[in-house]
All heavy atoms as an XYZ file, in Angstrom:
1045
protein
N     131.127     83.234     26.758
C     131.697     82.782     28.008
C     131.073     83.588     29.146
O     130.977     84.805     29.092
C     133.209     82.993     27.977
C     133.877     82.534     29.241
S     135.649     82.424     29.017
C     136.167     83.799     29.972
N     130.650     82.919     30.168
C     130.023     83.579     31.316
C     131.006     83.617     32.483
O     131.625     82.610     32.812
C     128.764     82.820     31.722
C     127.934     83.543     32.708
S     126.321     82.745     32.757
C     125.782     83.270     34.333
N     131.144     84.801     33.088
C     132.041     84.946     34.225
C     131.309     84.630     35.520
O     130.134     84.948     35.672
C     132.583     86.378     34.283
C     133.424     86.815     33.100
C     133.767     88.293     33.241
C     134.686     85.994     33.006
N     132.009     84.012     36.427
C     131.417     83.718     37.738
C     131.328     85.017     38.534
O     132.283     85.791     38.576
C     132.272     82.699     38.474
N     130.183     85.282     39.158
C     130.049     86.502     39.959
C     131.001     86.487     41.152
O     131.279     85.442     41.728
C     128.605     86.461     40.439
C     127.915     85.440     39.608
C     128.972     84.492     39.126
N     131.492     87.668     41.514
C     132.390     87.770     42.659
C     131.580     87.926     43.940
O     130.388     88.228     43.911
C     133.314     88.968     42.489
O     132.582     90.172     42.631
N     132.248     87.769     45.075
C     131.593     87.984     46.368
C     131.133     89.428     46.497
O     130.120     89.707     47.108
C     132.534     87.623     47.520
C     132.841     86.168     47.597
N     131.878     85.235     47.895
C     133.991     85.484     47.408
C     132.420     84.031     47.893
N     133.702     84.153     47.595
N     131.904     90.364     45.901
C     131.520     91.778     45.950
C     130.194     92.005     45.259
O     129.393     92.812     45.700
C     132.603     92.650     45.323
C     133.786     92.867     46.254
C     134.875     93.493     45.477
N     135.334     92.367     44.686
C     136.493     92.243     44.093
N     137.313     93.176     44.094
N     136.863     91.179     43.449
N     129.962     91.293     44.158
C     128.702     91.428     43.440
C     127.546     91.025     44.343
O     126.550     91.742     44.450
C     128.711     90.569     42.172
C     127.422     90.673     41.370
C     127.746     91.049     39.945
C     126.698     89.354     41.439
N     127.672     89.909     45.026
C     126.606     89.460     45.929
C     126.423     90.432     47.085
O     125.300     90.730     47.496
C     126.920     88.065     46.485
C     126.939     86.979     45.435
C     127.990     86.086     45.360
C     125.898     86.848     44.511
C     128.014     85.076     44.399
C     125.918     85.853     43.551
C     126.964     84.971     43.493
O     126.979     83.993     42.554
N     127.526     90.931     47.621
C     127.459     91.879     48.739
C     126.722     93.148     48.308
O     125.792     93.599     48.971
C     128.877     92.206     49.229
C     128.889     93.193     50.367
C     128.630     92.780     51.661
C     129.138     94.542     50.142
C     128.628     93.674     52.709
C     129.134     95.449     51.184
C     128.878     95.012     52.467
O     128.861     95.902     53.496
N     127.129     93.709     47.176
C     126.492     94.945     46.694
C     125.026     94.713     46.338
O     124.167     95.551     46.643
C     127.245     95.482     45.489
S     128.881     96.111     45.900
N     124.726     93.601     45.717
C     123.343     93.303     45.345
C     122.461     93.158     46.584
O     121.320     93.625     46.604
C     123.279     92.031     44.499
N     122.982     92.534     47.630
C     122.175     92.369     48.847
C     121.912     93.712     49.520
O     120.825     93.951     50.043
C     122.847     91.394     49.822
O     124.024     91.959     50.375
N     122.895     94.625     49.478
C     122.701     95.953     50.060
C     121.695     96.753     49.236
O     120.858     97.464     49.779
C     124.028     96.715     50.179
C     125.035     96.010     51.064
C     124.437     95.675     52.416
C     125.300     94.704     53.173
N     124.587     93.951     54.181
N     121.783     96.650     47.913
C     120.846     97.325     47.014
C     119.427     96.817     47.278
O     118.474     97.610     47.351
C     121.268     97.068     45.565
C     120.536     97.880     44.556
C     120.872     99.215     44.344
C     119.523     97.328     43.799
C     120.212     99.975     43.398
C     118.850     98.077     42.855
C     119.195     99.402     42.653
N     119.289     95.513     47.453
C     117.980     94.924     47.736
C     117.453     95.377     49.095
O     116.250     95.652     49.239
C     118.070     93.399     47.702
N     118.326     95.482     50.080
C     117.898     95.923     51.418
C     117.357     97.351     51.371
O     116.332     97.662     51.997
C     119.063     95.824     52.407
N     118.020     98.224     50.612
C     117.545     99.603     50.488
C     116.201     99.628     49.764
O     115.260    100.299     50.197
C     118.585    100.490     49.763
C     118.004    101.852     49.400
C     119.825    100.662     50.626
N     116.077     98.890     48.685
C     114.809     98.828     47.951
C     113.679     98.286     48.804
O     112.554     98.795     48.765
N     113.961     97.257     49.582
C     112.947     96.687     50.465
C     112.511     97.708     51.518
O     111.320     97.902     51.760
C     113.479     95.424     51.146
C     112.507     94.815     52.108
C     111.383     94.138     51.657
C     112.696     94.944     53.474
C     110.474     93.588     52.553
C     111.793     94.396     54.372
C     110.679     93.719     53.914
N     113.484     98.393     52.123
C     113.158     99.392     53.152
C     112.349    100.539     52.559
O     111.396    101.025     53.190
C     114.441     99.907     53.806
N     112.699    100.976     51.343
C     111.918    102.026     50.690
C     110.486    101.548     50.444
O     109.528    102.287     50.669
C     112.561    102.436     49.366
C     113.805    103.256     49.514
C     114.438    103.603     48.174
O     114.101    102.981     47.136
O     115.299    104.501     48.169
N     110.333    100.318     49.991
C     109.010     99.765     49.725
C     108.173     99.660     50.993
O     106.983     99.971     50.986
C     109.128     98.377     49.076
O     109.756     98.476     47.835
N     108.785     99.231     52.080
C     108.066     99.143     53.358
C     107.602    100.532     53.787
O     106.449    100.716     54.181
C     108.947     98.493     54.453
C     108.331     98.663     55.835
C     109.167     97.023     54.149
N     108.497    101.527     53.692
C     108.130    102.885     54.059
C     106.989    103.423     53.216
O     106.048    104.041     53.733
N     107.046    103.189     51.907
C     105.976    103.645     51.021
C     104.667    102.916     51.290
O     103.589    103.508     51.236
C     106.395    103.465     49.555
C     107.493    104.409     49.074
C     107.982    104.001     47.688
C     106.992    105.848     49.068
N     104.747    101.629     51.570
C     103.542    100.845     51.881
C     102.881    101.361     53.160
O     101.657    101.503     53.227
C     103.912     99.367     52.026
C     102.727     98.443     52.204
C     101.888     98.279     50.949
O     102.362     98.590     49.846
O     100.730     97.838     51.083
N     103.683    101.641     54.175
C     103.140    102.181     55.420
C     102.473    103.528     55.179
O     101.394    103.801     55.712
C     104.241    102.307     56.471
C     104.798    100.991     57.010
C     106.065    101.240     57.822
C     103.755    100.277     57.852
N     103.099    104.357     54.362
C     102.532    105.661     54.039
C     101.227    105.513     53.260
O     100.235    106.178     53.570
C     103.558    106.467     53.219
C     103.229    107.905     52.910
C     103.147    108.728     54.191
C     104.278    108.493     51.972
N     101.204    104.631     52.276
C     100.027    104.435     51.435
C      98.840    103.874     52.208
O      97.691    104.181     51.909
C     100.367    103.512     50.257
N      99.109    103.040     53.188
C      98.022    102.430     53.961
C      97.605    103.284     55.152
O      96.685    102.915     55.879
C      98.409    101.021     54.448
O      99.585    101.111     55.243
C      98.634    100.076     53.279
N      98.293    104.406     55.346
C      97.930    105.312     56.437
C      98.334    104.825     57.813
O      97.838    105.322     58.819
N      99.245    103.862     57.856
C      99.717    103.384     59.156
C     100.513    104.495     59.824
O     101.384    105.094     59.230
C     100.594    102.132     59.014
C      99.908    100.970     58.344
C      98.808    100.406     59.189
C      98.191     99.200     58.506
N      96.937     98.818     59.067
N     100.208    104.759     61.061
C     100.883    105.834     61.771
C     101.679    105.237     62.927
O     101.285    104.240     63.519
C      99.864    106.840     62.297
C     100.479    108.148     62.713
O     101.582    108.455     62.234
O      99.868    108.858     63.530
N     102.793    105.844     63.239
C     103.587    105.386     64.377
C     104.679    104.401     64.022
O     105.474    104.035     64.870
N     104.719    103.951     62.777
C     105.789    103.051     62.349
C     106.622    103.811     61.328
O     106.117    104.250     60.304
C     105.242    101.755     61.716
C     104.349    101.013     62.700
C     106.401    100.870     61.246
C     103.635     99.827     62.094
N     107.885    103.977     61.617
C     108.792    104.718     60.739
C     109.941    103.811     60.315
O     110.243    102.826     60.979
C     109.373    105.942     61.467
C     108.360    106.829     62.140
C     107.611    107.658     61.148
C     106.704    108.614     61.905
N     105.671    109.175     61.161
N     110.566    104.154     59.221
C     111.749    103.431     58.774
C     112.892    104.425     58.585
O     112.669    105.581     58.215
C     111.515    102.691     57.437
O     111.172    103.633     56.433
C     110.416    101.651     57.578
N     114.100    103.980     58.842
C     115.311    104.755     58.593
C     116.271    103.860     57.830
O     116.612    102.771     58.300
C     115.963    105.230     59.910
O     115.037    106.046     60.624
C     117.232    106.024     59.645
N     116.672    104.313     56.660
C     117.602    103.561     55.827
C     118.996    104.124     56.072
O     119.230    105.312     55.876
C     117.216    103.678     54.340
C     115.814    103.094     54.130
C     118.251    102.992     53.459
C     115.232    103.395     52.759
N     119.905    103.271     56.516
C     121.262    103.694     56.857
C     122.223    103.138     55.812
O     122.268    101.931     55.577
C     121.662    103.191     58.260
C     123.076    103.624     58.617
C     120.659    103.671     59.304
N     122.993    104.038     55.190
C     123.971    103.655     54.170
C     125.328    104.240     54.548
O     125.653    105.368     54.181
C     123.540    104.168     52.804
S     121.949    103.518     52.237
N     126.115    103.477     55.280
C     127.438    103.988     55.662
C     128.520    103.549     54.686
O     128.380    102.561     53.970
C     127.664    103.325     57.024
C     126.977    102.002     56.877
C     125.770    102.253     55.987
N     129.610    104.297     54.693
C     130.839    103.897     54.017
C     131.485    102.850     54.945
O     130.837    102.348     55.876
C     131.727    105.139     53.816
C     132.946    104.909     52.961
C     132.832    104.498     51.643
C     134.214    105.137     53.468
C     133.957    104.300     50.853
C     135.348    104.948     52.679
C     135.211    104.523     51.376
O     136.320    104.330     50.605
N     132.733    102.513     54.748
C     133.371    101.499     55.580
C     133.369    101.905     57.060
O     133.654    103.044     57.391
C     134.819    101.268     55.166
C     134.977    100.680     53.790
C     135.923    101.186     52.929
C     134.189     99.628     53.367
C     136.087    100.650     51.656
C     134.342     99.097     52.103
C     135.294     99.602     51.247
N     133.023    100.943     57.924
C     133.057    101.154     59.368
C     134.171    100.270     59.920
O     134.297     99.106     59.540
C     131.712    100.786     60.023
C     130.577    101.589     59.388
C     131.761    101.034     61.535
C     129.190    101.142     59.821
N     134.950    100.806     60.819
C     136.087    100.098     61.398
C     135.603     99.054     62.411
O     135.749     99.215     63.610
C     137.046    101.097     62.051
C     138.327    100.445     62.498
O     138.629     99.328     62.113
N     139.066    101.159     63.325
N     135.039     97.958     61.886
C     134.504     96.899     62.750
C     135.264     95.583     62.616
O     134.941     94.622     63.286
C     133.031     96.616     62.405
O     132.960     96.201     61.037
C     132.164     97.820     62.652
N     136.227     95.528     61.715
C     136.956     94.290     61.470
C     136.561     93.641     60.164
O     137.352     92.922     59.558
N     135.338     93.876     59.706
C     134.893     93.258     58.466
C     135.710     93.754     57.271
O     135.982     93.003     56.344
C     133.420     93.546     58.222
C     132.894     92.914     56.973
S     131.156     93.243     56.803
C     130.956     92.982     55.077
N     136.078     95.005     57.308
C     136.828     95.583     56.197
C     138.282     95.859     56.576
O     138.879     96.820     56.099
C     136.137     96.858     55.697
C     134.802     96.590     55.082
C     133.637     96.860     55.786
C     134.697     96.054     53.818
C     132.399     96.613     55.218
C     133.468     95.790     53.247
C     132.307     96.072     53.945
N     138.849     95.029     57.438
C     140.259     95.184     57.792
C     141.104     95.167     56.527
O     140.899     94.346     55.639
C     140.721     94.056     58.727
C     140.316     94.281     60.162
O     139.837     95.397     60.471
O     140.467     93.352     60.977
N     142.043     96.064     56.471
C     142.911     96.151     55.306
C     142.421     97.114     54.247
O     143.131     97.391     53.298
N     141.197     97.617     54.393
C     140.678     98.561     53.402
C     141.373     99.907     53.538
O     141.675    100.352     54.638
C     139.173     98.760     53.577
S     138.218     97.332     53.075
N     141.596    100.502     52.418
C     142.200    101.833     52.358
C     141.179    102.763     51.718
O     140.418    102.345     50.858
C     143.451    101.794     51.489
C     144.453    100.762     51.911
C     145.458    101.320     52.885
O     145.700    102.499     52.910
N     146.033    100.454     53.690
N     141.176    104.007     52.127
C     140.341    104.993     51.479
C     141.242    105.947     50.711
O     142.253    106.415     51.235
C     139.424    105.724     52.482
O     138.636    106.674     51.783
C     140.176    106.377     53.610
N     140.900    106.176     49.460
C     141.725    107.004     48.592
C     141.696    108.467     49.030
O     142.677    109.184     48.882
C     141.219    106.864     47.153
C     142.086    107.514     46.117
C     141.571    107.185     44.726
C     142.436    107.785     43.655
N     141.933    107.466     42.316
N     140.574    108.915     49.555
C     140.384    110.304     49.967
C     139.870    110.330     51.402
O     138.681    110.493     51.640
C     139.394    111.005     49.030
C     139.791    110.932     47.600
C     139.306    110.079     46.648
C     140.786    111.723     46.946
N     139.921    110.290     45.448
C     140.833    111.301     45.601
C     141.640    112.736     47.365
C     141.699    111.867     44.675
C     142.491    113.300     46.427
C     142.520    112.866     45.108
N     140.739    110.160     52.405
C     140.286    110.026     53.794
C     139.519    111.230     54.345
O     138.696    111.072     55.227
C     141.574    109.794     54.582
C     142.694    110.016     53.662
C     142.177    110.029     52.271
N     139.748    112.422     53.811
C     138.981    113.578     54.293
C     137.564    113.567     53.720
O     136.627    114.010     54.361
C     139.676    114.880     53.942
C     140.933    115.103     54.793
C     141.533    116.417     54.538
N     141.648    117.483     55.469
C     141.548    117.501     56.783
N     141.242    116.418     57.420
N     141.743    118.580     57.486
N     137.412    113.056     52.509
C     136.113    112.989     51.855
C     135.346    111.731     52.258
O     134.142    111.775     52.492
C     136.309    113.019     50.333
C     135.061    113.014     49.467
C     134.264    114.295     49.667
C     135.453    112.857     48.000
N     136.062    110.617     52.336
C     135.456    109.319     52.646
C     136.281    108.599     53.714
O     136.985    107.635     53.428
C     135.366    108.461     51.379
C     134.440    108.974     50.293
C     134.697    108.257     48.986
C     132.994    108.828     50.716
N     136.183    109.051     54.955
C     136.964    108.397     56.014
C     136.375    107.047     56.391
O     135.184    106.797     56.216
C     136.834    109.377     57.178
C     135.515    110.040     56.961
C     135.359    110.145     55.468
N     137.232    106.173     56.903
C     136.741    104.929     57.498
C     136.147    105.323     58.845
O     136.773    106.011     59.647
C     137.874    103.896     57.610
C     138.330    103.530     56.189
C     137.402    102.674     58.394
C     139.424    102.522     56.096
N     134.906    104.925     59.062
C     134.116    105.454     60.170
C     134.321    104.704     61.478
O     134.513    103.491     61.504
C     132.632    105.417     59.792
C     132.275    106.185     58.507
C     130.872    105.826     58.055
C     132.426    107.673     58.713
N     134.223    105.457     62.567
C     134.307    104.915     63.916
C     132.934    104.330     64.297
O     131.916    105.001     64.133
C     134.703    106.043     64.873
C     134.715    105.597     66.304
O     133.678    105.318     66.890
N     135.895    105.547     66.877
N     132.881    103.101     64.810
C     131.599    102.471     65.143
C     130.750    103.276     66.138
O     129.524    103.339     65.987
C     131.987    101.118     65.742
C     133.364    100.860     65.275
C     134.012    102.194     65.059
N     131.383    103.892     67.143
C     130.617    104.687     68.117
C     129.968    105.900     67.453
O     128.816    106.231     67.736
C     131.516    105.145     69.273
C     131.964    103.989     70.139
O     131.248    102.964     70.200
O     133.040    104.104     70.763
N     130.693    106.549     66.567
C     130.164    107.693     65.822
C     128.957    107.270     64.995
O     127.920    107.932     64.992
C     131.262    108.279     64.923
C     130.774    109.279     63.923
C     130.520    110.597     64.301
C     130.576    108.922     62.592
C     130.077    111.527     63.375
C     130.135    109.839     61.666
C     129.877    111.149     62.056
O     129.428    112.059     61.126
N     129.088    106.144     64.287
C     128.002    105.647     63.443
C     126.776    105.307     64.300
O     125.649    105.671     63.957
C     128.454    104.421     62.620
C     127.290    103.797     61.876
C     129.569    104.808     61.658
N     126.995    104.642     65.422
C     125.877    104.277     66.310
C     125.135    105.526     66.792
O     123.895    105.561     66.789
C     126.389    103.473     67.496
N     125.871    106.555     67.182
C     125.230    107.805     67.640
C     124.433    108.457     66.523
O     123.323    108.941     66.741
C     126.288    108.772     68.177
C     126.855    108.345     69.511
C     127.966    109.273     69.969
C     128.592    108.721     71.243
N     129.753    109.480     71.668
N     124.978    108.462     65.316
C     124.281    109.050     64.173
C     123.003    108.264     63.844
O     121.976    108.852     63.511
C     125.199    109.108     62.952
C     126.286    110.125     63.071
C     125.684    111.522     63.053
C     126.715    112.593     62.908
N     126.122    113.927     62.881
N     123.075    106.947     63.943
C     121.895    106.116     63.668
C     120.811    106.387     64.707
O     119.639    106.571     64.352
C     122.264    104.620     63.627
C     123.134    104.326     62.397
C     121.012    103.748     63.635
C     123.738    102.940     62.381
N     121.172    106.414     65.967
C     120.189    106.677     67.031
C     119.542    108.036     66.815
O     118.315    108.176     66.895
C     120.848    106.570     68.420
C     121.193    105.110     68.713
C     119.937    107.144     69.505
C     122.088    104.898     69.916
N     120.338    109.043     66.510
C     119.789    110.383     66.262
C     118.842    110.370     65.055
O     117.766    110.978     65.092
C     120.917    111.394     66.046
C     120.421    112.775     65.837
N     120.270    113.319     64.581
C     120.011    113.732     66.715
C     119.790    114.547     64.690
N     119.627    114.820     65.973
N     119.236    109.679     63.984
C     118.393    109.607     62.782
C     117.059    108.935     63.078
O     116.003    109.393     62.623
C     119.128    108.865     61.667
N     117.083    107.861     63.849
C     115.841    107.160     64.204
C     114.959    108.044     65.083
O     113.753    108.168     64.847
C     116.156    105.821     64.903
C     114.901    105.203     65.506
C     116.815    104.845     63.923
N     115.563    108.684     66.075
C     114.785    109.530     66.990
C     114.203    110.766     66.312
O     113.203    111.318     66.785
C     115.644    109.945     68.192
C     116.051    108.812     69.136
C     116.996    109.325     70.215
C     114.822    108.151     69.746
N     114.807    111.207     65.221
C     114.311    112.387     64.509
C     113.549    112.015     63.235
O     113.289    112.867     62.391
C     115.467    113.353     64.170
O     116.436    112.658     63.388
C     116.107    113.920     65.425
N     113.174    110.748     63.113
C     112.381    110.251     61.977
C     113.017    110.542     60.619
O     112.328    110.839     59.639
C     110.955    110.801     62.011
C     110.166    110.327     63.212
O     110.469    109.235     63.720
O     109.249    111.055     63.647
N     114.325    110.456     60.549
C     115.022    110.662     59.290
C     114.809    109.431     58.418
O     114.952    108.303     58.883
C     116.506    110.877     59.574
C     117.220    111.644     58.549
C     118.584    112.078     59.055
C     119.209    112.959     58.006
N     120.577    113.282     58.313
N     114.462    109.624     57.162
C     114.207    108.509     56.262
C     115.514    107.882     55.786
O     115.639    106.663     55.739
C     113.347    108.954     55.058
C     113.162    107.813     54.069
C     111.997    109.461     55.532
N     116.497    108.711     55.428
C     117.798    108.236     54.958
C     118.903    108.796     55.828
O     118.850    109.956     56.244
C     118.079    108.691     53.514
C     117.355    107.902     52.478
C     116.159    108.358     51.956
C     117.878    106.716     51.999
C     115.485    107.639     50.987
C     117.215    105.986     51.039
C     116.007    106.453     50.527
N     119.913    107.987     56.073
C     121.135    108.437     56.734
C     122.307    107.902     55.925
O     122.516    106.691     55.844
C     121.218    107.922     58.175
C     122.534    108.210     58.903
C     122.770    109.724     59.040
C     122.565    107.536     60.255
N     123.031    108.811     55.286
C     124.231    108.452     54.547
C     125.430    108.936     55.349
O     125.444    110.077     55.823
C     124.238    109.114     53.165
C     123.011    108.871     52.283
C     123.152    109.608     50.970
C     122.780    107.401     52.048
N     126.415    108.071     55.510
C     127.615    108.421     56.276
C     128.855    108.047     55.493
O     128.922    106.925     54.984
C     127.623    107.674     57.618
C     126.536    108.060     58.597
C     126.512    107.085     59.760
C     126.741    109.473     59.097
N     129.814    108.952     55.411
C     129.849    110.312     55.926
C     128.942    111.230     55.103
O     128.389    110.823     54.081
C     131.319    110.720     55.778
C     131.811    109.906     54.634
C     131.060    108.609     54.701
N     128.822    112.484     55.519
C     127.920    113.423     54.862
C     128.256    113.629     53.389
O     127.378    113.949     52.595
C     127.937    114.778     55.582
C     127.197    114.755     56.890
C     127.137    116.139     57.493
C     126.361    116.095     58.790
N     126.146    117.408     59.354
N     129.508    113.428     53.018
C     129.902    113.602     51.614
C     129.139    112.648     50.692
O     128.992    112.920     49.498
C     131.402    113.390     51.452
O     131.780    112.100     51.893
N     128.611    111.556     51.229
C     127.843    110.618     50.401
C     126.547    111.233     49.887
O     126.031    110.797     48.860
C     127.555    109.331     51.169
C     128.737    108.394     51.359
C     128.302    107.123     52.089
C     129.401    108.044     50.049
N     126.002    112.234     50.566
C     124.797    112.916     50.063
C     125.106    113.581     48.724
O     124.322    113.505     47.778
C     124.285    113.949     51.066
C     123.614    113.337     52.267
C     124.292    113.213     53.472
C     122.298    112.877     52.199
C     123.686    112.650     54.579
C     121.679    112.312     53.302
C     122.377    112.196     54.486
O     121.767    111.628     55.577
N     126.261    114.245     48.637
C     126.668    114.903     47.404
C     126.935    113.875     46.311
O     126.498    114.029     45.167
C     127.904    115.769     47.656
C     128.412    116.462     46.433
C     127.686    117.492     45.850
C     129.614    116.087     45.859
C     128.144    118.134     44.710
C     130.083    116.723     44.718
C     129.346    117.750     44.141
N     127.628    112.804     46.668
C     127.944    111.750     45.700
C     126.659    111.092     45.194
O     126.505    110.830     44.006
C     128.920    110.729     46.317
C     130.271    111.404     46.583
C     129.084    109.505     45.425
C     131.219    110.616     47.460
N     125.700    110.848     46.093
C     124.421    110.251     45.701
C     123.652    111.185     44.768
O     123.021    110.729     43.806
C     123.588    109.916     46.929
N     123.691    112.475     45.043
C     123.010    113.445     44.178
C     123.630    113.433     42.779
O     122.904    113.439     41.776
C     123.076    114.837     44.790
N     124.957    113.402     42.723
C     125.623    113.332     41.419
C     125.246    112.059     40.675
O     125.030    112.074     39.463
C     127.141    113.406     41.592
C     127.724    114.767     41.931
C     129.236    114.665     42.130
C     127.395    115.801     40.870
N     125.156    110.963     41.408
C     124.796    109.678     40.797
C     123.425    109.754     40.135
O     123.188    109.160     39.099
C     124.804    108.579     41.868
C     124.405    107.214     41.360
C     124.387    106.228     42.516
C     123.791    104.928     42.104
N     122.352    104.871     42.199
N     122.534    110.514     40.737
C     121.179    110.619     40.201
C     121.059    111.557     39.004
O     120.075    111.475     38.272
C     120.209    111.068     41.303
C     119.974    109.967     42.307
O     119.941    108.795     41.965
N     119.821    110.337     43.558
N     122.035    112.445     38.787
C     121.915    113.378     37.671
C     122.907    113.113     36.539
O     122.696    113.577     35.430
C     122.036    114.850     38.146
C     123.388    115.117     38.798
C     120.904    115.217     39.061
C     123.637    116.580     39.103
N     123.972    112.379     36.822
C     124.979    112.108     35.800
C     124.662    110.815     35.050
O     123.966    109.939     35.561
C     126.366    111.984     36.432
C     126.914    113.228     37.120
C     128.244    112.915     37.793
C     127.069    114.378     36.133
N     125.194    110.705     33.851
C     125.055    109.470     33.099
C     125.829    108.361     33.799
O     126.798    108.615     34.518
C     125.607    109.646     31.686
C     124.802    110.583     30.831
C     125.419    110.731     29.449
O     126.544    110.302     29.195
N     124.678    111.341     28.546
N     125.425    107.118     33.550
C     126.014    105.967     34.229
C     127.526    105.903     34.047
O     128.264    105.657     34.997
C     125.361    104.674     33.733
C     125.803    103.490     34.515
C     125.266    103.028     35.680
C     126.911    102.636     34.226
N     125.963    101.936     36.126
C     126.979    101.673     35.250
C     127.848    102.585     33.209
C     127.937    100.677     35.276
C     128.806    101.600     33.238
C     128.842    100.651     34.264
N     128.020    106.124     32.820
C     129.464    106.032     32.574
C     130.226    107.114     33.331
O     131.305    106.865     33.851
C     129.755    106.122     31.077
C     129.443    104.850     30.330
C     129.881    104.942     28.894
C     129.593    103.628     28.189
N     130.073    103.624     26.813
N     129.670    108.324     33.395
C     130.320    109.408     34.126
C     130.333    109.083     35.613
O     131.334    109.293     36.305
C     129.624    110.759     33.853
C     130.216    111.870     34.699
C     129.698    111.106     32.372
N     129.236    108.543     36.115
C     129.162    108.138     37.522
C     130.199    107.060     37.820
O     130.855    107.095     38.855
C     127.746    107.624     37.865
O     126.804    108.650     37.595
C     127.641    107.204     39.309
N     130.350    106.116     36.908
C     131.336    105.048     37.083
C     132.755    105.613     37.129
O     133.566    105.215     37.973
C     131.197    104.038     35.946
O     132.152    103.021     36.064
N     133.057    106.562     36.249
C     134.379    107.199     36.251
C     134.607    107.980     37.543
O     135.697    107.920     38.123
C     134.518    108.130     35.044
C     134.646    107.454     33.684
C     134.577    108.494     32.563
C     135.930    106.655     33.591
N     133.583    108.698     37.993
C     133.692    109.437     39.249
C     133.924    108.475     40.414
O     134.767    108.718     41.274
C     132.436    110.272     39.498
C     132.395    111.057     40.809
C     133.493    112.114     40.844
C     131.024    111.696     40.995
N     133.192    107.375     40.432
C     133.367    106.367     41.480
C     134.767    105.796     41.482
O     135.378    105.610     42.539
N     135.318    105.537     40.312
C     136.692    105.031     40.223
C     137.681    106.062     40.744
O     138.605    105.729     41.481
C     137.037    104.678     38.777
O     136.300    103.563     38.371
N     137.473    107.323     40.369
C     138.374    108.393     40.817
C     138.346    108.538     42.336
O     139.373    108.733     42.972
C     137.985    109.715     40.144
C     138.828    110.869     40.601
C     140.142    111.010     40.164
C     138.324    111.811     41.485
C     140.930    112.065     40.591
C     139.105    112.867     41.920
C     140.404    112.992     41.470
O     141.181    114.026     41.903
N     137.152    108.426     42.916
C     137.011    108.577     44.359
C     137.404    107.319     45.133
O     137.472    107.326     46.348
C     135.576    108.962     44.725
C     135.131    110.345     44.267
C     133.655    110.546     44.560
C     135.967    111.429     44.920
N     137.632    106.230     44.401
C     137.982    104.988     45.081
C     136.766    104.190     45.498
O     136.833    103.364     46.397
N     135.637    104.435     44.841
C     134.399    103.724     45.178
C     134.102    102.597     44.202
O     133.040    102.005     44.260
C     133.207    104.698     45.159
C     133.254    105.837     46.155
C     132.119    106.807     45.888
C     133.186    105.304     47.565
N     135.022    102.308     43.303
C     134.769    101.300     42.292
C     134.671     99.918     42.912
O     135.028     99.702     44.066
C     135.879    101.324     41.235
O     137.093    100.925     41.815
N     134.213     98.979     42.122
C     134.051     97.605     42.595
C     135.386     97.012     43.040
O     135.455     96.223     43.955
C     133.413     96.736     41.497
C     131.972     97.178     41.289
C     133.464     95.270     41.832
C     131.261     96.505     40.159
N     136.459     97.430     42.415
C     137.778     96.899     42.747
C     138.381     97.648     43.933
O     139.446     98.228     43.844
C     138.704     96.984     41.529
C     138.264     96.091     40.393
C     138.200     94.622     40.774
O     139.078     94.145     41.515
O     137.268     93.953     40.335
N     137.692     97.664     45.049
C     138.181     98.326     46.247
C     139.409     97.587     46.754
O     139.445     96.358     46.776
C     137.081     98.357     47.339
C     137.609     98.930     48.630
C     135.896     99.150     46.848
N     140.411     98.348     47.157
C     141.673     97.759     47.590
C     141.595     97.370     49.065
O     141.967     98.139     49.937
C     142.808     98.759     47.352
C     144.163     98.186     47.744
O     144.297     96.952     47.715
O     145.055     98.974     48.079
N     141.056     96.197     49.322
C     141.017     95.709     50.695
C     140.806     94.205     50.692
O     140.482     93.615     49.684
C     139.925     96.404     51.511
S     138.253     96.115     50.949
N     140.991     93.640     51.839
C     140.775     92.208     52.025
C     139.602     92.057     52.976
O     139.767     92.021     54.185
C     142.030     91.550     52.591
C     143.215     91.775     51.726
N     144.049     92.864     51.874
C     143.682     91.077     50.663
C     144.992     92.809     50.962
N     144.795     91.740     50.219
N     138.395     92.016     52.417
C     137.219     91.955     53.272
C     137.070     90.584     53.898
O     137.448     89.579     53.321
C     135.940     92.279     52.485
O     135.808     91.343     51.426
C     135.978     93.685     51.933
N     136.515     90.569     55.068
C     136.268     89.330     55.779
C     134.799     88.979     55.587
O     133.992     89.110     56.486
C     136.617     89.507     57.264
C     136.619     88.192     57.989
O     136.149     87.179     57.462
N     137.140     88.193     59.193
N     134.435     88.554     54.360
C     133.039     88.266     54.059
C     132.526     87.045     54.802
O     131.343     86.940     55.062
C     132.845     88.099     52.554
C     132.996     89.383     51.743
C     132.878     89.088     50.259
C     131.978     90.417     52.156
N     133.401     86.115     55.177
C     132.931     84.952     55.939
C     132.418     85.407     57.300
O     131.426     84.894     57.802
C     134.033     83.911     56.089
O     135.127     84.445     56.800
N     133.069     86.413     57.913
C     132.586     86.952     59.180
C     131.249     87.658     58.957
O     130.331     87.518     59.743
C     133.590     87.938     59.761
C     133.145     88.503     61.108
S     134.358     89.567     61.861
C     134.002     91.077     61.021
N     131.112     88.383     57.826
C     129.865     89.078     57.533
C     128.712     88.086     57.378
O     127.629     88.312     57.900
C     130.031     89.896     56.245
C     128.795     90.626     55.836
N     128.314     91.703     56.553
C     127.937     90.428     54.820
C     127.217     92.138     55.979
N     126.977     91.381     54.925
N     128.960     86.971     56.700
C     127.895     85.962     56.519
C     127.436     85.404     57.852
O     126.272     85.115     58.060
C     128.394     84.860     55.616
C     128.378     85.253     54.165
C     128.673     84.043     53.274
N     129.413     84.546     52.118
C     130.701     84.393     51.926
N     131.443     83.726     52.779
N     131.282     84.881     50.864
N     128.353     85.250     58.807
C     127.997     84.714     60.124
C     127.134     85.708     60.896
O     126.310     85.314     61.704
C     129.257     84.416     60.938
C     130.043     83.243     60.422
C     131.308     83.041     61.210
C     132.153     81.941     60.589
N     133.440     81.813     61.256
N     127.306     87.014     60.608
C     126.528     88.033     61.320
C     125.107     88.145     60.787
O     124.248     88.695     61.432
C     127.223     89.399     61.189
C     128.592     89.491     61.879
C     129.228     90.838     61.546
C     128.476     89.320     63.372
N     124.861     87.656     59.573
C     123.527     87.805     58.972
C     122.831     86.498     58.822
O     123.087     85.528     58.514
C     123.624     88.513     57.615
C     124.059     89.929     57.784
N     123.253     90.896     58.297
C     125.244     90.527     57.531
C     123.908     92.039     58.322
N     125.117     91.837     57.863
């Protein structure tokens, strides 16, 4: 029996593809010696823009729902300083590092504990997100 993919699966897959594409563009520019063109990959947690209305964060001090003005300022600073990656909040750097060194099952358990699992407790407005893209 095959299960129908959820909207979350498509959302996560599209974000994963966007990061991979941006990494590939950056590497291609580097390999071809193109100068003056930089890329910045931005990976934020939930931003209080309306798309994730109703979302709760299990650990608000570790993973707060972000203010749009704060995120915009961080993105501008990252672009102006040629930062390749920007993860928001900063705690995501630690979580990403753990993801790269831990086994998949341990990472999945950690994600569930932190409230990062696929079953996020919120009512996302994906129809609004589709209209924006």
